[in-house]
C-alpha positions in Angstrom: 0.0 0.0 0.0 0.9 3.7 0.1 2.1 5.5 3.2 -0.5 8.2 3.8 0.8 9.7 7.1 3.9 9.9 9.2 3.3 13.2 10.9 3.5 11.6 14.3 6.7 9.5 14.4 4.8 6.9 16.5 1.8 6.7 14.1 2.6 5.6 10.6 -0.5 4.9 8.5 -0.9 2.8 5.3 -3.6 2.8 2.7 -3.9 -0.5 0.7 -7.0 0.7 -1.2 -9.3 -1.4 1.1 -8.8 0.9 4.1 -6.3 2.6 6.4 -4.2 0.6 8.9 -1.6 1.8 11.5 1.8 0.2 11.3 3.6 -0.8 14.5 7.3 -0.7 13.7 10.1 -1.9 16.0 13.8 -2.3 15.9 15.6 -1.5 12.7 12.4 -0.6 10.9 12.0 2.5 13.2 15.5 3.7 12.1 14.5 4.1 8.4 13.0 7.3 7.0 9.4 6.4 5.9 7.8 9.1 3.8 4.3 9.9 2.7 3.7 8.5 -0.8 6.1 5.6 -0.6 4.7 2.3 -1.9 5.6 -0.4 0.6 5.0 -4.1 1.2 4.2 -5.0 4.8 4.0 -8.4 6.3 2.9 -8.9 9.9 0.1 -9.7 12.4 -3.2 -7.9 11.8 -5.1 -6.8 14.9 -8.6 -5.2 15.1 -8.9 -2.6 17.8 -12.2 -1.3 19.4 -12.6 2.4 18.8 -9.5 2.8 16.6 -8.2 1.7 13.2 -6.7 -1.7 12.8 -2.9 -2.1 13.4 -0.3 -4.4 11.9 2.7 -5.5 14.1 5.3 -5.4 11.3 7.5 -8.4 10.7 8.8 -7.1 7.4 8.5 -3.8 5.5 10.1 -3.1 2.2 10.0 0.1 0.1 8.9 -1.0 -3.4 8.5 2.5 -4.8 11.3 2.3 -7.4 10.1 -1.1 -8.8 7.5 -0.9 -11.6 6.7 -4.6 -11.3 6.2 -4.4 -7.5 2.6 -5.8 -7.6 3.7 -8.9 -9.4 6.2 -9.6 -6.6 3.4 -9.6 -4.0 2.4 -13.2 -4.4 6.0 -14.4 -3.9 6.4 -12.2 -0.8 3.2 -13.7 0.6 4.4 -17.2 0.0 7.8 -16.4 1.6 6.2 -14.8 4.7 3.9 -17.8 5.1 6.8 -20.3 5.0 9.0 -18.2 7.4 6.5 -17.0 10.0 3.2 -18.8 9.9 3.8 -22.3 8.7 6.1 -23.1 11.6 3.4 -21.8 14.1 0.7 -23.9 12.4 2.8 -27.0 12.4 3.4 -26.7 16.2 -0.4 -27.3 16.7 -0.7 -30.2 14.2 
């Protein structure tokens, strides 16, 4: 999606054309300069909050602004994230 706000350093907002979500960045991700208008790919845990917009606890964020084929890469990124983060968690319960 597109970063639509970073006015408050602790409140970075993303619009993926289905709605607005807040990004919860930690560690090295907080050190980067995220700017309004950047097209980014975000992978993380999605949480619905009562009385506020949803939030994503970011596991991975990548600036795809300079890449014209960025949307074609999305399916590969989703597959990679599933294998790295979510499949191991699911396999623990099977």
